[in-house]
C-alpha beads as a LAMMPS data file, in Angstrom:
LAMMPS data file: protein, C-alpha beads

452 atoms
451 bonds

1 atom types
1 bond types

-500.0 500.0 xlo xhi
-500.0 500.0 ylo yhi
-500.0 500.0 zlo zhi

Masses

1 110.0

Atoms # bond

1 1 1 -258.774 -93.328 160.723
2 1 1 -255.858 -92.808 158.390
3 1 1 -254.073 -90.515 160.850
4 1 1 -253.200 -93.573 162.956
5 1 1 -250.662 -94.509 160.296
6 1 1 -248.866 -91.245 161.061
7 1 1 -249.424 -91.373 164.821
8 1 1 -248.053 -94.779 165.729
9 1 1 -244.536 -94.412 164.219
10 1 1 -244.043 -91.182 166.203
11 1 1 -244.598 -92.785 169.611
12 1 1 -241.410 -92.676 171.681
13 1 1 -240.332 -92.542 175.298
14 1 1 -239.812 -89.174 176.974
15 1 1 -236.083 -89.867 177.200
16 1 1 -235.874 -90.635 173.484
17 1 1 -237.816 -87.511 172.567
18 1 1 -235.683 -85.231 174.743
19 1 1 -232.502 -86.652 173.225
20 1 1 -233.473 -84.799 170.042
21 1 1 -232.549 -81.526 171.773
22 1 1 -229.036 -80.384 170.856
23 1 1 -226.535 -77.969 172.342
24 1 1 -227.420 -74.293 171.924
25 1 1 -231.012 -75.082 170.923
26 1 1 -233.796 -72.731 171.911
27 1 1 -236.612 -74.805 173.440
28 1 1 -240.137 -73.505 174.005
29 1 1 -241.827 -74.858 177.132
30 1 1 -245.625 -74.740 177.229
31 1 1 -246.701 -72.915 180.372
32 1 1 -249.524 -72.365 182.821
33 1 1 -251.130 -75.639 183.952
34 1 1 -250.178 -77.263 180.636
35 1 1 -246.480 -77.686 181.426
36 1 1 -245.543 -81.110 179.958
37 1 1 -244.358 -82.591 183.234
38 1 1 -243.002 -85.901 181.965
39 1 1 -240.963 -84.176 179.259
40 1 1 -239.701 -81.534 181.678
41 1 1 -238.490 -84.213 184.097
42 1 1 -236.775 -86.029 181.234
43 1 1 -235.130 -82.756 180.189
44 1 1 -233.757 -82.201 183.706
45 1 1 -232.416 -85.765 183.730
46 1 1 -230.810 -85.300 180.304
47 1 1 -229.476 -81.802 180.988
48 1 1 -225.914 -82.907 181.978
49 1 1 -225.503 -84.000 178.347
50 1 1 -226.336 -80.510 177.072
51 1 1 -224.789 -77.078 177.168
52 1 1 -226.194 -73.610 176.501
53 1 1 -229.775 -74.700 175.888
54 1 1 -232.226 -71.821 176.242
55 1 1 -235.667 -72.563 177.676
56 1 1 -238.204 -69.963 176.529
57 1 1 -241.394 -69.805 178.557
58 1 1 -244.100 -67.471 179.791
59 1 1 -246.055 -68.335 182.973
60 1 1 -245.136 -71.849 184.108
61 1 1 -246.842 -73.760 186.913
62 1 1 -243.944 -76.112 187.547
63 1 1 -241.138 -76.904 189.930
64 1 1 -237.810 -75.077 189.893
65 1 1 -235.459 -78.011 189.273
66 1 1 -234.701 -76.844 185.742
67 1 1 -233.511 -73.452 187.014
68 1 1 -231.479 -74.816 189.942
69 1 1 -227.889 -73.490 190.188
70 1 1 -226.531 -76.850 189.012
71 1 1 -228.402 -76.432 185.732
72 1 1 -226.611 -73.183 184.847
73 1 1 -224.078 -74.631 182.360
74 1 1 -226.750 -76.758 180.717
75 1 1 -230.118 -74.981 180.740
76 1 1 -230.881 -71.282 181.017
77 1 1 -234.433 -69.993 181.224
78 1 1 -235.518 -66.933 179.259
79 1 1 -238.970 -66.074 180.561
80 1 1 -241.314 -63.519 179.033
81 1 1 -243.409 -63.392 182.217
82 1 1 -241.946 -64.186 185.612
83 1 1 -243.699 -66.963 187.493
84 1 1 -242.939 -67.927 191.059
85 1 1 -240.796 -70.918 190.119
86 1 1 -238.221 -68.804 188.253
87 1 1 -238.491 -65.480 190.119
88 1 1 -235.461 -66.012 192.345
89 1 1 -233.371 -67.333 189.465
90 1 1 -234.172 -64.222 187.402
91 1 1 -233.233 -61.868 190.227
92 1 1 -230.092 -63.891 191.024
93 1 1 -228.974 -63.651 187.385
94 1 1 -229.301 -67.391 186.710
95 1 1 -232.247 -66.838 184.350
96 1 1 -233.230 -64.085 181.947
97 1 1 -236.356 -61.965 181.615
98 1 1 -237.536 -60.546 178.297
99 1 1 -240.274 -57.923 178.773
100 1 1 -243.008 -57.963 176.139
101 1 1 -246.717 -57.318 175.787
102 1 1 -248.589 -60.610 175.874
103 1 1 -250.231 -59.746 172.552
104 1 1 -246.809 -59.466 170.924
105 1 1 -245.075 -62.530 172.372
106 1 1 -246.268 -64.986 169.683
107 1 1 -244.955 -62.618 167.012
108 1 1 -241.460 -62.938 168.464
109 1 1 -241.601 -66.611 167.506
110 1 1 -243.391 -66.417 164.167
111 1 1 -241.228 -63.518 162.933
112 1 1 -237.994 -65.341 163.708
113 1 1 -236.801 -62.772 166.249
114 1 1 -236.855 -65.635 168.772
115 1 1 -236.697 -68.688 166.487
116 1 1 -237.739 -71.936 168.176
117 1 1 -235.751 -75.110 167.546
118 1 1 -237.886 -77.441 169.693
119 1 1 -241.341 -76.971 171.206
120 1 1 -242.382 -79.072 174.215
121 1 1 -246.184 -79.091 174.359
122 1 1 -249.094 -80.999 175.890
123 1 1 -252.263 -81.782 173.948
124 1 1 -255.435 -83.827 174.091
125 1 1 -255.710 -87.161 172.267
126 1 1 -256.543 -86.865 168.548
127 1 1 -260.180 -86.698 167.514
128 1 1 -261.600 -88.813 164.697
129 1 1 -259.939 -86.544 162.171
130 1 1 -256.497 -86.614 163.779
131 1 1 -256.653 -83.193 165.433
132 1 1 -255.322 -82.698 168.943
133 1 1 -256.477 -79.753 171.051
134 1 1 -254.027 -77.539 172.912
135 1 1 -256.635 -77.602 175.662
136 1 1 -256.308 -75.117 178.496
137 1 1 -253.315 -73.244 177.036
138 1 1 -253.618 -72.064 173.466
139 1 1 -252.546 -68.420 173.860
140 1 1 -248.800 -68.424 173.308
141 1 1 -248.340 -72.141 172.685
142 1 1 -250.101 -72.549 169.351
143 1 1 -247.947 -70.035 167.503
144 1 1 -244.764 -71.192 169.232
145 1 1 -245.460 -74.793 168.229
146 1 1 -246.285 -73.966 164.623
147 1 1 -243.074 -71.900 164.456
148 1 1 -240.804 -74.643 165.838
149 1 1 -238.532 -76.854 163.770
150 1 1 -239.361 -79.874 165.947
151 1 1 -242.542 -80.446 167.979
152 1 1 -242.462 -82.913 170.872
153 1 1 -245.932 -83.491 172.298
154 1 1 -247.259 -85.152 175.383
155 1 1 -250.667 -86.608 174.594
156 1 1 -252.716 -86.673 177.777
157 1 1 -256.320 -87.969 178.007
158 1 1 -256.804 -85.645 180.996
159 1 1 -256.327 -82.590 178.765
160 1 1 -259.756 -81.198 177.828
161 1 1 -260.659 -80.703 174.204
162 1 1 -261.277 -76.992 173.923
163 1 1 -262.787 -75.427 170.843
164 1 1 -261.751 -72.390 168.835
165 1 1 -258.447 -71.884 167.032
166 1 1 -256.995 -74.527 169.292
167 1 1 -255.992 -77.543 167.229
168 1 1 -252.932 -79.194 165.731
169 1 1 -252.972 -82.251 163.478
170 1 1 -250.876 -85.300 164.348
171 1 1 -249.028 -84.853 161.052
172 1 1 -247.448 -81.710 162.518
173 1 1 -246.062 -83.566 165.547
174 1 1 -242.574 -84.998 165.237
175 1 1 -242.418 -87.051 168.445
176 1 1 -245.314 -88.191 170.631
177 1 1 -245.092 -89.229 174.274
178 1 1 -248.261 -90.705 175.689
179 1 1 -248.913 -89.779 179.320
180 1 1 -251.812 -89.997 181.744
181 1 1 -251.781 -87.677 184.756
182 1 1 -254.082 -85.119 186.286
183 1 1 -253.473 -81.513 185.320
184 1 1 -252.324 -79.166 188.101
185 1 1 -255.103 -77.252 189.794
186 1 1 -255.120 -73.634 190.912
187 1 1 -257.572 -72.880 193.702
188 1 1 -258.547 -69.245 194.096
189 1 1 -257.861 -67.994 197.603
190 1 1 -260.875 -66.662 199.458
191 1 1 -260.931 -62.887 199.598
192 1 1 -261.075 -60.972 202.858
193 1 1 -262.842 -57.789 203.867
194 1 1 -260.549 -55.533 201.830
195 1 1 -260.939 -57.587 198.675
196 1 1 -264.678 -57.658 199.240
197 1 1 -264.901 -53.873 199.481
198 1 1 -262.836 -53.366 196.333
199 1 1 -265.060 -55.827 194.501
200 1 1 -268.240 -54.029 195.545
201 1 1 -266.901 -50.724 194.254
202 1 1 -266.022 -52.264 190.901
203 1 1 -269.256 -54.246 190.546
204 1 1 -271.212 -51.018 191.057
205 1 1 -269.580 -49.578 187.928
206 1 1 -270.326 -52.547 185.666
207 1 1 -273.490 -52.161 183.575
208 1 1 -275.759 -54.906 182.309
209 1 1 -274.568 -56.148 178.936
210 1 1 -270.901 -55.531 179.770
211 1 1 -268.110 -57.684 178.363
212 1 1 -265.596 -58.701 181.023
213 1 1 -261.906 -59.332 181.191
214 1 1 -261.855 -61.717 184.145
215 1 1 -258.430 -62.593 185.451
216 1 1 -257.522 -64.743 188.411
217 1 1 -257.002 -63.814 192.020
218 1 1 -259.075 -62.581 194.913
219 1 1 -260.373 -59.340 193.389
220 1 1 -261.671 -60.698 190.038
221 1 1 -263.210 -63.688 191.834
222 1 1 -264.920 -61.394 194.328
223 1 1 -266.175 -59.092 191.553
224 1 1 -267.858 -62.052 189.872
225 1 1 -269.590 -62.828 193.172
226 1 1 -271.229 -59.379 193.097
227 1 1 -272.485 -59.745 189.540
228 1 1 -275.115 -62.393 190.205
229 1 1 -277.934 -59.865 189.724
230 1 1 -276.512 -58.509 186.476
231 1 1 -277.868 -59.471 183.078
232 1 1 -276.513 -60.355 179.635
233 1 1 -272.814 -60.279 180.536
234 1 1 -270.119 -61.483 178.150
235 1 1 -266.482 -62.484 178.466
236 1 1 -263.452 -61.633 176.337
237 1 1 -260.332 -62.247 178.387
238 1 1 -256.770 -63.475 178.175
239 1 1 -257.580 -66.021 180.904
240 1 1 -260.380 -67.094 183.177
241 1 1 -260.929 -69.395 186.121
242 1 1 -263.701 -71.264 187.926
243 1 1 -265.520 -68.054 188.853
244 1 1 -267.301 -67.807 185.501
245 1 1 -268.943 -71.231 185.778
246 1 1 -271.684 -70.307 188.237
247 1 1 -272.522 -67.116 186.322
248 1 1 -272.890 -69.129 183.106
249 1 1 -275.062 -71.701 184.858
250 1 1 -277.241 -68.942 186.345
251 1 1 -277.715 -67.289 182.979
252 1 1 -275.832 -64.137 183.967
253 1 1 -273.014 -64.728 181.498
254 1 1 -274.696 -65.491 178.181
255 1 1 -272.459 -63.564 175.764
256 1 1 -275.582 -63.037 173.652
257 1 1 -275.201 -59.253 173.526
258 1 1 -271.509 -59.208 172.737
259 1 1 -270.706 -57.146 169.673
260 1 1 -267.659 -59.304 168.849
261 1 1 -267.976 -63.091 168.857
262 1 1 -271.551 -63.010 170.198
263 1 1 -272.534 -66.128 172.100
264 1 1 -268.940 -67.064 172.905
265 1 1 -266.547 -66.774 175.838
266 1 1 -263.276 -65.833 174.163
267 1 1 -259.990 -66.497 175.979
268 1 1 -256.367 -67.489 175.444
269 1 1 -255.909 -69.852 178.364
270 1 1 -257.308 -70.754 181.760
271 1 1 -256.106 -71.499 185.268
272 1 1 -258.357 -73.340 187.663
273 1 1 -259.530 -76.662 189.009
274 1 1 -260.755 -79.927 187.573
275 1 1 -264.253 -78.458 187.666
276 1 1 -263.129 -75.823 185.165
277 1 1 -261.385 -78.376 182.956
278 1 1 -264.564 -80.449 182.838
279 1 1 -266.641 -77.332 182.116
280 1 1 -264.609 -76.287 179.061
281 1 1 -264.306 -79.772 177.555
282 1 1 -266.139 -79.701 174.218
283 1 1 -268.229 -76.776 175.504
284 1 1 -269.541 -74.770 172.537
285 1 1 -269.819 -71.498 174.508
286 1 1 -266.035 -71.465 175.082
287 1 1 -263.525 -70.655 172.345
288 1 1 -259.791 -70.540 173.040
289 1 1 -257.647 -68.562 170.598
290 1 1 -254.021 -67.495 170.242
291 1 1 -252.960 -64.530 172.339
292 1 1 -252.068 -62.343 169.360
293 1 1 -255.794 -62.499 168.533
294 1 1 -257.370 -62.422 171.993
295 1 1 -255.143 -59.615 173.286
296 1 1 -255.162 -57.436 170.189
297 1 1 -256.393 -54.048 171.529
298 1 1 -258.154 -53.323 168.237
299 1 1 -260.175 -56.551 168.518
300 1 1 -260.809 -56.075 172.244
301 1 1 -262.288 -52.659 171.443
302 1 1 -264.855 -54.292 169.162
303 1 1 -266.629 -55.409 172.330
304 1 1 -268.992 -52.653 173.482
305 1 1 -268.963 -51.956 177.248
306 1 1 -265.619 -53.718 177.614
307 1 1 -264.633 -53.835 181.295
308 1 1 -260.965 -54.583 181.937
309 1 1 -259.945 -55.285 185.548
310 1 1 -256.213 -55.453 186.218
311 1 1 -254.022 -55.321 189.300
312 1 1 -251.050 -53.236 190.376
313 1 1 -248.213 -53.270 192.862
314 1 1 -248.281 -49.500 193.350
315 1 1 -249.732 -46.357 191.758
316 1 1 -248.173 -42.912 192.056
317 1 1 -250.040 -39.637 192.501
318 1 1 -249.896 -38.863 188.775
319 1 1 -251.516 -42.208 187.863
320 1 1 -248.460 -44.196 186.790
321 1 1 -249.077 -47.904 187.413
322 1 1 -246.329 -50.340 188.350
323 1 1 -247.450 -53.951 188.048
324 1 1 -244.316 -55.929 187.197
325 1 1 -241.627 -55.113 189.759
326 1 1 -240.952 -54.007 193.310
327 1 1 -238.407 -51.311 192.619
328 1 1 -235.704 -53.042 190.558
329 1 1 -236.754 -56.504 191.799
330 1 1 -238.525 -58.210 188.908
331 1 1 -241.738 -59.778 190.121
332 1 1 -243.948 -60.705 187.156
333 1 1 -244.260 -58.983 183.778
334 1 1 -246.401 -56.719 181.656
335 1 1 -248.687 -59.557 180.620
336 1 1 -251.861 -58.376 178.952
337 1 1 -252.612 -55.424 181.210
338 1 1 -251.960 -52.665 178.707
339 1 1 -253.499 -54.688 175.864
340 1 1 -256.805 -54.682 177.727
341 1 1 -256.485 -51.189 179.211
342 1 1 -256.112 -49.759 175.720
343 1 1 -258.737 -52.060 174.233
344 1 1 -261.302 -51.162 176.888
345 1 1 -260.456 -47.463 176.577
346 1 1 -261.368 -47.584 172.896
347 1 1 -264.487 -49.651 173.442
348 1 1 -267.881 -47.935 173.256
349 1 1 -268.782 -47.508 176.929
350 1 1 -265.595 -49.282 178.020
351 1 1 -264.135 -49.189 181.545
352 1 1 -260.414 -49.828 182.112
353 1 1 -259.954 -50.394 185.861
354 1 1 -256.773 -50.826 187.920
355 1 1 -257.557 -52.468 191.270
356 1 1 -255.321 -52.849 194.307
357 1 1 -255.503 -52.852 198.111
358 1 1 -254.467 -49.488 199.530
359 1 1 -251.654 -51.003 201.620
360 1 1 -249.248 -53.916 201.872
361 1 1 -247.401 -55.639 204.717
362 1 1 -250.194 -55.377 207.317
363 1 1 -250.974 -51.729 206.607
364 1 1 -247.351 -50.629 207.060
365 1 1 -246.751 -49.706 203.406
366 1 1 -248.974 -47.552 201.213
367 1 1 -249.530 -48.729 197.662
368 1 1 -250.643 -45.252 196.648
369 1 1 -247.286 -43.478 196.594
370 1 1 -245.945 -39.988 195.820
371 1 1 -243.557 -41.458 193.220
372 1 1 -242.873 -45.000 192.131
373 1 1 -239.939 -46.760 193.744
374 1 1 -236.575 -46.268 192.089
375 1 1 -236.253 -48.900 189.384
376 1 1 -239.987 -49.672 189.255
377 1 1 -241.451 -50.450 185.852
378 1 1 -244.319 -48.395 184.431
379 1 1 -246.777 -50.872 182.945
380 1 1 -249.775 -48.592 182.453
381 1 1 -248.698 -45.024 181.796
382 1 1 -250.374 -41.985 183.303
383 1 1 -251.699 -41.289 179.799
384 1 1 -253.527 -44.634 179.671
385 1 1 -254.966 -44.879 183.167
386 1 1 -258.705 -44.339 183.655
387 1 1 -260.039 -45.761 186.927
388 1 1 -258.081 -46.819 190.019
389 1 1 -259.935 -48.763 192.726
390 1 1 -259.002 -49.505 196.331
391 1 1 -261.148 -50.515 199.283
392 1 1 -261.766 -46.793 199.883
393 1 1 -263.357 -46.028 196.543
394 1 1 -262.661 -45.430 192.885
395 1 1 -260.651 -42.539 191.459
396 1 1 -261.602 -41.394 187.961
397 1 1 -258.340 -40.049 186.519
398 1 1 -258.880 -39.886 182.793
399 1 1 -258.757 -36.372 181.384
400 1 1 -257.890 -34.949 184.805
401 1 1 -255.025 -32.606 185.646
402 1 1 -252.110 -33.807 187.751
403 1 1 -253.476 -31.823 190.699
404 1 1 -256.927 -33.383 190.275
405 1 1 -255.408 -36.853 189.987
406 1 1 -253.347 -36.404 193.133
407 1 1 -256.423 -35.302 195.065
408 1 1 -258.505 -38.248 193.820
409 1 1 -255.778 -40.766 194.651
410 1 1 -255.192 -39.356 198.128
411 1 1 -258.941 -39.776 198.653
412 1 1 -258.720 -43.550 198.062
413 1 1 -255.464 -44.108 199.955
414 1 1 -255.422 -45.709 203.400
415 1 1 -256.228 -43.157 206.142
416 1 1 -252.893 -43.869 207.848
417 1 1 -251.054 -42.432 204.850
418 1 1 -253.448 -39.777 203.648
419 1 1 -251.843 -36.876 205.512
420 1 1 -248.369 -37.823 204.324
421 1 1 -249.568 -38.122 200.744
422 1 1 -251.405 -34.817 201.001
423 1 1 -248.216 -33.108 202.155
424 1 1 -246.358 -34.546 199.184
425 1 1 -249.177 -33.506 196.838
426 1 1 -249.027 -29.982 198.256
427 1 1 -245.256 -29.790 197.918
428 1 1 -244.896 -31.399 194.486
429 1 1 -248.173 -30.712 192.703
430 1 1 -249.277 -27.479 194.436
431 1 1 -252.418 -29.072 195.796
432 1 1 -253.967 -27.129 198.732
433 1 1 -254.117 -29.352 201.834
434 1 1 -257.770 -28.583 202.499
435 1 1 -258.764 -30.265 199.253
436 1 1 -257.802 -33.710 200.565
437 1 1 -259.446 -33.842 203.985
438 1 1 -262.540 -35.932 203.307
439 1 1 -263.716 -38.205 206.095
440 1 1 -263.393 -41.955 205.573
441 1 1 -264.498 -44.674 205.285
442 1 1 -266.934 -43.624 202.593
443 1 1 -270.593 -44.525 202.730
444 1 1 -272.390 -47.051 200.571
445 1 1 -273.948 -44.155 198.623
446 1 1 -270.489 -43.105 197.448
447 1 1 -269.640 -46.331 195.595
448 1 1 -269.076 -44.328 192.410
449 1 1 -265.921 -42.794 190.922
450 1 1 -264.357 -40.260 193.262
451 1 1 -265.020 -36.711 192.173
452 1 1 -261.884 -34.936 191.018

Bonds

1 1 1 2
2 1 2 3
3 1 3 4
4 1 4 5
5 1 5 6
6 1 6 7
7 1 7 8
8 1 8 9
9 1 9 10
10 1 10 11
11 1 11 12
12 1 12 13
13 1 13 14
14 1 14 15
15 1 15 16
16 1 16 17
17 1 17 18
18 1 18 19
19 1 19 20
20 1 20 21
21 1 21 22
22 1 22 23
23 1 23 24
24 1 24 25
25 1 25 26
26 1 26 27
27 1 27 28
28 1 28 29
29 1 29 30
30 1 30 31
31 1 31 32
32 1 32 33
33 1 33 34
34 1 34 35
35 1 35 36
36 1 36 37
37 1 37 38
38 1 38 39
39 1 39 40
40 1 40 41
41 1 41 42
42 1 42 43
43 1 43 44
44 1 44 45
45 1 45 46
46 1 46 47
47 1 47 48
48 1 48 49
49 1 49 50
50 1 50 51
51 1 51 52
52 1 52 53
53 1 53 54
54 1 54 55
55 1 55 56
56 1 56 57
57 1 57 58
58 1 58 59
59 1 59 60
60 1 60 61
61 1 61 62
62 1 62 63
63 1 63 64
64 1 64 65
65 1 65 66
66 1 66 67
67 1 67 68
68 1 68 69
69 1 69 70
70 1 70 71
71 1 71 72
72 1 72 73
73 1 73 74
74 1 74 75
75 1 75 76
76 1 76 77
77 1 77 78
78 1 78 79
79 1 79 80
80 1 80 81
81 1 81 82
82 1 82 83
83 1 83 84
84 1 84 85
85 1 85 86
86 1 86 87
87 1 87 88
88 1 88 89
89 1 89 90
90 1 90 91
91 1 91 92
92 1 92 93
93 1 93 94
94 1 94 95
95 1 95 96
96 1 96 97
97 1 97 98
98 1 98 99
99 1 99 100
100 1 100 101
101 1 101 102
102 1 102 103
103 1 103 104
104 1 104 105
105 1 105 106
106 1 106 107
107 1 107 108
108 1 108 109
109 1 109 110
110 1 110 111
111 1 111 112
112 1 112 113
113 1 113 114
114 1 114 115
115 1 115 116
116 1 116 117
117 1 117 118
118 1 118 119
119 1 119 120
120 1 120 121
121 1 121 122
122 1 122 123
123 1 123 124
124 1 124 125
125 1 125 126
126 1 126 127
127 1 127 128
128 1 128 129
129 1 129 130
130 1 130 131
131 1 131 132
132 1 132 133
133 1 133 134
134 1 134 135
135 1 135 136
136 1 136 137
137 1 137 138
138 1 138 139
139 1 139 140
140 1 140 141
141 1 141 142
142 1 142 143
143 1 143 144
144 1 144 145
145 1 145 146
146 1 146 147
147 1 147 148
148 1 148 149
149 1 149 150
150 1 150 151
151 1 151 152
152 1 152 153
153 1 153 154
154 1 154 155
155 1 155 156
156 1 156 157
157 1 157 158
158 1 158 159
159 1 159 160
160 1 160 161
161 1 161 162
162 1 162 163
163 1 163 164
164 1 164 165
165 1 165 166
166 1 166 167
167 1 167 168
168 1 168 169
169 1 169 170
170 1 170 171
171 1 171 172
172 1 172 173
173 1 173 174
174 1 174 175
175 1 175 176
176 1 176 177
177 1 177 178
178 1 178 179
179 1 179 180
180 1 180 181
181 1 181 182
182 1 182 183
183 1 183 184
184 1 184 185
185 1 185 186
186 1 186 187
187 1 187 188
188 1 188 189
189 1 189 190
190 1 190 191
191 1 191 192
192 1 192 193
193 1 193 194
194 1 194 195
195 1 195 196
196 1 196 197
197 1 197 198
198 1 198 199
199 1 199 200
200 1 200 201
201 1 201 202
202 1 202 203
203 1 203 204
204 1 204 205
205 1 205 206
206 1 206 207
207 1 207 208
208 1 208 209
209 1 209 210
210 1 210 211
211 1 211 212
212 1 212 213
213 1 213 214
214 1 214 215
215 1 215 216
216 1 216 217
217 1 217 218
218 1 218 219
219 1 219 220
220 1 220 221
221 1 221 222
222 1 222 223
223 1 223 224
224 1 224 225
225 1 225 226
226 1 226 227
227 1 227 228
228 1 228 229
229 1 229 230
230 1 230 231
231 1 231 232
232 1 232 233
233 1 233 234
234 1 234 235
235 1 235 236
236 1 236 237
237 1 237 238
238 1 238 239
239 1 239 240
240 1 240 241
241 1 241 242
242 1 242 243
243 1 243 244
244 1 244 245
245 1 245 246
246 1 246 247
247 1 247 248
248 1 248 249
249 1 249 250
250 1 250 251
251 1 251 252
252 1 252 253
253 1 253 254
254 1 254 255
255 1 255 256
256 1 256 257
257 1 257 258
258 1 258 259
259 1 259 260
260 1 260 261
261 1 261 262
262 1 262 263
263 1 263 264
264 1 264 265
265 1 265 266
266 1 266 267
267 1 267 268
268 1 268 269
269 1 269 270
270 1 270 271
271 1 271 272
272 1 272 273
273 1 273 274
274 1 274 275
275 1 275 276
276 1 276 277
277 1 277 278
278 1 278 279
279 1 279 280
280 1 280 281
281 1 281 282
282 1 282 283
283 1 283 284
284 1 284 285
285 1 285 286
286 1 286 287
287 1 287 288
288 1 288 289
289 1 289 290
290 1 290 291
291 1 291 292
292 1 292 293
293 1 293 294
294 1 294 295
295 1 295 296
296 1 296 297
297 1 297 298
298 1 298 299
299 1 299 300
300 1 300 301
301 1 301 302
302 1 302 303
303 1 303 304
304 1 304 305
305 1 305 306
306 1 306 307
307 1 307 308
308 1 308 309
309 1 309 310
310 1 310 311
311 1 311 312
312 1 312 313
313 1 313 314
314 1 314 315
315 1 315 316
316 1 316 317
317 1 317 318
318 1 318 319
319 1 319 320
320 1 320 321
321 1 321 322
322 1 322 323
323 1 323 324
324 1 324 325
325 1 325 326
326 1 326 327
327 1 327 328
328 1 328 329
329 1 329 330
330 1 330 331
331 1 331 332
332 1 332 333
333 1 333 334
334 1 334 335
335 1 335 336
336 1 336 337
337 1 337 338
338 1 338 339
339 1 339 340
340 1 340 341
341 1 341 342
342 1 342 343
343 1 343 344
344 1 344 345
345 1 345 346
346 1 346 347
347 1 347 348
348 1 348 349
349 1 349 350
350 1 350 351
351 1 351 352
352 1 352 353
353 1 353 354
354 1 354 355
355 1 355 356
356 1 356 357
357 1 357 358
358 1 358 359
359 1 359 360
360 1 360 361
361 1 361 362
362 1 362 363
363 1 363 364
364 1 364 365
365 1 365 366
366 1 366 367
367 1 367 368
368 1 368 369
369 1 369 370
370 1 370 371
371 1 371 372
372 1 372 373
373 1 373 374
374 1 374 375
375 1 375 376
376 1 376 377
377 1 377 378
378 1 378 379
379 1 379 380
380 1 380 381
381 1 381 382
382 1 382 383
383 1 383 384
384 1 384 385
385 1 385 386
386 1 386 387
387 1 387 388
388 1 388 389
389 1 389 390
390 1 390 391
391 1 391 392
392 1 392 393
393 1 393 394
394 1 394 395
395 1 395 396
396 1 396 397
397 1 397 398
398 1 398 399
399 1 399 400
400 1 400 401
401 1 401 402
402 1 402 403
403 1 403 404
404 1 404 405
405 1 405 406
406 1 406 407
407 1 407 408
408 1 408 409
409 1 409 410
410 1 410 411
411 1 411 412
412 1 412 413
413 1 413 414
414 1 414 415
415 1 415 416
416 1 416 417
417 1 417 418
418 1 418 419
419 1 419 420
420 1 420 421
421 1 421 422
422 1 422 423
423 1 423 424
424 1 424 425
425 1 425 426
426 1 426 427
427 1 427 428
428 1 428 429
429 1 429 430
430 1 430 431
431 1 431 432
432 1 432 433
433 1 433 434
434 1 434 435
435 1 435 436
436 1 436 437
437 1 437 438
438 1 438 439
439 1 439 440
440 1 440 441
441 1 441 442
442 1 442 443
443 1 443 444
444 1 444 445
445 1 445 446
446 1 446 447
447 1 447 448
448 1 448 449
449 1 449 450
450 1 450 451
451 1 451 452
């Protein structure tokens, strides 16, 4: 194995590797559950020796020490998707947020618009040919690493070897830090009655042979639970979690009838438990690719019957979808929502679905609103929206007038807010009150798109 002659001289301690970072460098930090924890700790320890270092990241499952107030003169995070660990820092002004479609983030690095000086990554041990796998996070990381001037890699035997466009040769690595720790795990919270009802509505729309975008969270997990009697399903998604495993094992997800990458689950990264990491290790049905490929709407649309399920914070009566902020308070980011909404919309038989509970804060706040909050971001425009699902049904908005949309959305709002929304629809969109007086909850026979 000739690659060993290149590998051994690059082995250094985490402290030594981090000392290669200089003032005013832009450093890419691998995200999700692949955050290189040993390197990140070494960076925090070394930070007092640095000034004006920019940490570029996307979604990071990590602590918040590197965005603590004391780090401000030394490290400043620029995140392209706001994760919980940096949310307060962003809204306090101690960290920055750069909005971007997930499909376009890698291009910011490769084009030189956001040139990377140092990439901190985590990979699997080299195979017999000297190739390390990026494992559970390929999406943004692969392009960022290949665009960086210096690559510092943690090599972790606990990182699964995923297949696809997911490899980097040891010759490309500048400094190697060997580590051995378990990857963080994300356990999907059990859904309640509301989540269950939303999932049943959505599952009723999904045909056999559909190709799924399966995210994480209660609603996508619950939808998968209601697909056990479906046949010939496929997956093309920016990320997936443990929920797909049982459907693969039961022969529900086969990917055999996919019209793009048949026979393969295509994804950019994954969030889940050790069970998922073991499932994807050297598994030929799973291919992990860079996000600029996975999230390209043109490529997504090559999948017939593409079903995209995405979430929202609130939806207004014209169909505008806010999914990244609560008013002016930045909460997350655009992510891949619009990539998949537009891809599914252009797919033959595709179904772009926005799913959300009808209320928040113990039924005291409606998430179907007359207008979005002041300062709220529009992620999916009213021109792009097709289906909106709550626990009270599904509104089919595409090609509908504003008046028809308002009526359909009032129909799926929580009963406590329906009268108020109807009054606003009457006042703003000239919708007669009598048109929005259906009795709820709806029956099982009505688990189809609301008539508009």
